[in-house]
C-alpha positions in Angstrom: 4.0 65.9 50.8 5.2 64.6 47.5 6.7 66.7 44.6 6.3 66.6 40.9 7.1 68.6 37.8 4.3 69.5 35.5 4.8 70.0 31.8 2.7 71.6 29.0 5.8 71.8 26.7 5.5 75.6 26.3 7.8 77.0 23.7 9.3 80.4 24.3 8.8 83.1 21.7 9.4 83.2 18.8 7.1 80.1 18.5 9.0 78.4 15.7 10.3 74.9 15.1 13.6 75.6 16.9 11.7 76.8 20.0 9.6 73.7 20.1 12.6 71.4 19.8 14.4 73.3 22.6 11.3 73.0 24.8 11.4 69.2 24.4 15.1 68.9 24.9 15.3 71.2 27.9 12.3 69.4 29.5 14.0 66.1 29.3 17.2 67.5 30.8 15.1 69.1 33.6 13.4 65.8 34.4 16.6 63.9 34.6 18.0 66.5 37.0 14.7 66.6 39.0 15.0 62.8 39.7 18.6 63.4 41.0 17.2 66.2 43.2 14.5 64.1 44.8 11.4 64.9 42.8 9.1 61.8 42.8 6.9 62.6 39.8 6.8 64.2 36.4 3.5 64.9 34.7 2.8 65.9 31.1 -0.5 66.9 29.7 -2.2 66.4 26.4 -3.2 69.3 24.2 -4.2 69.7 20.6 -4.3 72.8 18.3 -3.1 75.1 21.2 -1.0 77.3 19.0 1.7 79.4 20.7 1.0 77.7 24.0 1.3 73.9 24.5 3.0 71.7 22.0 2.2 68.5 23.8 0.1 66.4 21.5 1.8 63.0 22.1 2.6 62.8 25.8 3.0 59.1 25.8 6.0 59.4 23.4 7.6 62.2 25.4 7.1 60.2 28.7 8.7 57.2 27.0 11.8 59.3 26.2 11.8 60.5 29.9 11.5 56.8 31.0 14.7 55.9 29.2 16.6 58.8 30.9 15.4 58.0 34.4 15.0 55.0 36.7 12.9 56.1 39.7 10.7 59.1 39.0 7.0 58.3 38.5 5.7 59.1 35.0 2.4 60.9 35.1 0.2 60.8 32.0 -1.6 63.9 33.1 -3.8 63.6 31.2 -5.1 61.2 28.5 -8.0 62.9 26.8 -10.5 60.1 26.6 -12.8 62.0 24.3 -10.1 62.1 21.6 -8.4 58.8 22.1 -10.2 55.4 21.6 -10.2 53.6 24.9 -8.5 50.5 23.5 -5.7 52.6 22.1 -5.4 54.5 25.4 -5.2 51.3 27.4 -2.6 49.7 25.0 -0.3 52.8 24.9 -0.5 53.2 28.7 0.4 49.5 29.2 3.4 49.8 26.9 4.6 52.9 28.7 4.3 51.0 32.0 6.4 48.2 30.6 9.1 50.5 29.2 9.3 52.4 32.5 9.4 49.2 34.6 6.1 50.0 36.3 6.3 53.8 36.9 3.1 55.0 35.1 0.5 57.2 36.8 -2.6 57.2 34.5 -4.4 60.5 34.5 -7.6 61.1 32.5 -9.6 64.0 31.3 -12.0 65.1 28.6 -10.9 68.6 27.4 -12.8 71.8 27.8 -11.8 74.1 24.9 -13.4 74.7 21.5 -9.9 74.5 19.9 -9.5 70.9 21.1 -13.0 69.4 21.2 -14.1 71.2 18.1 -11.0 70.1 16.3 -12.1 66.5 16.8 -15.8 67.3 16.1 -16.8 66.4 19.6 -19.9 68.0 21.1 -18.8 69.4 24.5 -22.2 68.6 26.0 -21.5 64.9 25.8 -17.7 65.0 26.6 -18.2 64.1 30.3 -20.4 61.1 29.4 -17.7 60.0 26.9 -15.0 60.2 29.6 -17.2 58.4 32.1 -17.8 55.5 29.7 -14.1 55.2 28.8 -12.6 55.5 32.3 -14.8 52.5 33.4 -13.7 50.4 30.5 -9.9 50.8 30.7 -9.1 49.0 34.0 -11.2 46.0 32.8 -9.0 45.9 29.7 -5.9 45.8 31.9 -7.1 43.0 34.1 -9.3 40.8 32.0 -8.1 38.3 29.4 -11.3 38.8 27.4 -13.0 42.1 27.3 -16.1 43.2 25.4 -18.3 46.4 25.6 -21.5 47.6 24.1 -22.0 51.2 25.1 -23.3 54.5 24.0 -20.1 55.6 22.3 -18.0 52.5 21.8 -18.8 48.9 20.8 -16.0 46.4 21.2 -16.3 42.7 20.4 -14.6 40.1 22.7 -10.9 40.7 22.6 -7.8 40.3 24.8 -6.4 43.9 25.0 -2.6 43.4 25.2 -0.1 44.0 26.5 -1.0 44.2 30.2 0.7 46.8 32.5 3.6 45.8 34.8 1.8 47.2 37.9 -0.8 44.9 39.3 -3.6 45.1 39.3 -3.1 48.2 37.2 -1.4 51.7 37.4 -3.0 54.3 39.7 -5.8 56.2 38.1 -6.5 59.9 38.3 -8.8 62.5 36.8 -8.2 66.1 36.0 -10.2 68.1 38.6 -11.3 71.6 37.5 -14.8 72.2 38.7 -16.1 71.3 42.2 -18.4 68.7 40.7 -15.4 66.8 39.2 -13.9 66.5 42.7 -17.1 64.9 43.8 -17.1 62.5 40.9 -13.5 61.6 41.5 -14.3 60.7 45.1 -17.3 58.6 44.2 -15.3 56.7 41.5 -12.1 56.2 43.7 -9.9 58.3 41.4 -7.1 60.5 42.4 -7.5 64.2 41.6 -5.1 66.3 39.5 -6.3 69.7 40.7 -5.8 72.6 38.4 -7.6 75.1 40.5 -4.9 76.4 42.9 -4.8 79.4 40.5 -8.2 80.5 41.7 -7.9 81.8 45.3 -10.2 80.1 47.7 -11.6 77.5 45.3 -9.5 74.4 46.2 -9.8 74.3 49.9 -13.5 73.4 50.0 -13.1 70.9 47.1 -10.2 69.1 48.7 -12.1 68.8 52.0 -15.2 67.4 50.3 -13.1 65.0 48.3 -11.3 63.6 51.3 -14.6 63.1 53.0 -16.5 61.4 50.1 -13.6 59.2 48.9 -14.0 57.1 52.1 -17.2 55.8 50.6 -15.9 55.3 47.0 -17.1 52.7 44.6 -13.9 52.5 42.5 -14.0 52.1 38.8 -10.7 50.3 39.0 -9.5 47.6 41.3 -8.5 50.0 44.1 -9.1 53.5 45.4 -6.4 56.1 44.6 -7.0 58.5 47.5 -4.8 61.3 46.5 -4.9 65.0 45.5 -2.1 66.4 43.4 -2.3 70.2 42.9 -0.8 72.2 40.1 0.8 75.6 40.7 3.2 77.9 38.8 6.5 77.5 40.5 9.9 79.2 40.5 12.4 79.1 43.4 15.5 81.2 43.2 18.1 82.4 45.7 16.8 86.0 45.4 13.2 86.5 46.3 12.7 89.6 44.1 14.4 88.0 41.1 12.1 85.0 41.4 9.0 87.3 41.3 10.4 89.3 38.4 11.3 86.2 36.3 8.2 84.2 37.2 5.7 87.0 37.2 4.5 86.7 33.7 3.8 83.0 34.0 2.0 83.6 37.3 -0.2 86.3 35.9 -1.0 84.5 32.7 -2.3 81.4 34.5 -4.0 83.0 37.4 -6.0 85.6 35.4 -7.8 83.1 33.3 -8.2 80.5 36.1 -9.7 83.0 38.6 -12.3 84.0 36.1 -13.2 80.4 35.2 -13.3 78.9 38.6 -15.1 81.8 40.1 -18.0 81.2 37.7 -17.9 77.4 38.2 -18.3 77.8 42.0 -21.8 79.3 41.4 -22.9 77.3 38.3 -21.6 73.9 37.2 -22.6 74.8 33.6 -20.9 78.1 33.6 -17.8 76.6 31.9 -19.6 77.4 28.6 -18.8 81.1 29.2 -15.1 80.0 29.0 -15.5 77.7 26.1 -13.4 79.0 23.2 -11.0 81.1 25.1 -7.3 80.6 25.0 -5.7 78.6 27.8 -2.7 80.9 28.1 -2.9 84.6 27.7 -0.2 87.2 27.1 -0.6 89.1 30.4 2.0 91.1 32.3 2.1 91.0 36.1 1.1 94.3 37.7 3.3 95.6 40.5 2.4 93.8 43.7 0.3 91.3 41.9 2.8 88.4 42.4 3.2 89.3 46.1 -0.6 88.9 46.4 -0.7 85.6 44.5 2.2 84.2 46.7 0.4 85.4 49.9 -2.7 83.6 48.8 -0.7 80.5 48.0 -1.9 80.6 44.4 1.6 80.5 43.0 4.8 79.1 44.5 7.3 81.8 43.6 10.2 83.2 45.6 13.2 82.1 47.6 13.2 78.7 49.3 11.6 80.1 52.5 8.7 81.7 50.5 8.1 78.4 48.6 8.1 76.4 51.8 5.4 78.7 53.3 3.2 78.3 50.2 3.5 74.5 50.2 2.8 74.3 54.0 -0.5 75.9 53.4 -1.5 73.2 50.9 -0.1 70.5 53.1 -2.5 71.7 55.9 -5.4 71.7 53.4 -4.8 68.1 52.6 -3.1 68.2 49.3 -0.8 65.1 48.9 1.4 66.3 46.0 2.4 69.7 44.5 2.8 69.6 40.7 5.3 72.4 39.9 5.0 74.1 36.5 8.5 75.6 36.1 8.9 75.5 32.3 6.3 78.1 31.5 5.8 81.6 30.3 9.1 83.3 29.7 11.1 81.4 32.3 14.4 80.4 30.7 16.0 76.9 31.0 18.8 78.0 33.4 16.4 79.5 35.9 14.3 76.3 35.8 17.4 74.2 36.5 18.3 76.5 39.4 14.7 76.2 40.7 14.9 72.4 40.6 18.2 72.5 42.4 17.0 74.7 45.2 13.9 72.6 45.7 16.2 69.6 46.0 18.5 71.3 48.4 16.0 73.1 50.6 12.3 72.6 50.0 12.0 68.8 49.5 14.3 68.1 52.5 12.3 70.3 54.7 9.1 68.3 54.0 10.9 65.0 54.1 12.2 65.8 57.5 8.7 66.7 58.7 7.5 63.3 57.4 10.5 61.4 58.8 11.6 60.5 55.3 15.2 60.3 54.1 16.3 63.0 51.7 17.5 61.6 48.4 18.6 64.7 46.6 22.1 64.8 45.1 24.6 67.1 46.8 
């Protein structure tokens, strides 16, 4: 089991300029500390127009800043929205980030699903998957060919050498954001790793992970190799006191799980049912009802509690076949000092537990 931090750069209320600046500065401090405590990855998403939620519109810039403060942690671009970024520019910026980080880039891709984002760029949601599919097949060729040209449905590119090339050869690992069960199937067929955002929906991920692990064995990769990995997102907070963790992290847990359970429950029955979700907010102001967080922890939907509770949750996903847990700690109303404590306890207790099981050396600072 590998461990990463996941960031949406959520600013605590009041949602003013000072809060946004603090979110950026605190996240960079958290990432630097996370590397010291043994985390192997940091992921940052891309969002646009998501007012009072995610202020992460230029993740490649933020990850470059993180690269300059770290030396080992893998930098996950999770994800580049290939509907809103020209494929050539996405390939160029990713290569530069790989150079500046000395070969630490993980290249995640996605298309966007909300009206706020796709509509803001005047993109028809009905063609967004086709746009992503065309772009994700182009980018590894740009990284590996000295002359690239393309004449497709959405983009026409005359013969050009797209430079610079990434440090990692043949190219950085490639991923796709997996939300619906169908996306897991596509990822397996195309040899892409899955960034799963469906742990928040009880019972949805187990079947999707199993199907992915089976089908990826027969992949026809869009890149030069198969990235056979599933990284799963979950709201996370690890504190010494189990009850305090549930109290502090409860709002974040409720806000994510309520929307996700509704969305993924529909998706399981109908691949096109995402349209019922289209236009809703990503992150809702929702309080956790008494006992709700306990239920979410018991279902392994969120990873909140003391170190022992967090280990139990992660063991479930290890058994399912998840390769990495992406921990969203900077979220909701969770203050910076509690995030730092959570990172420390993961480094002192949780990560060493799984490293020992895997026969790996613990690298956290003491």
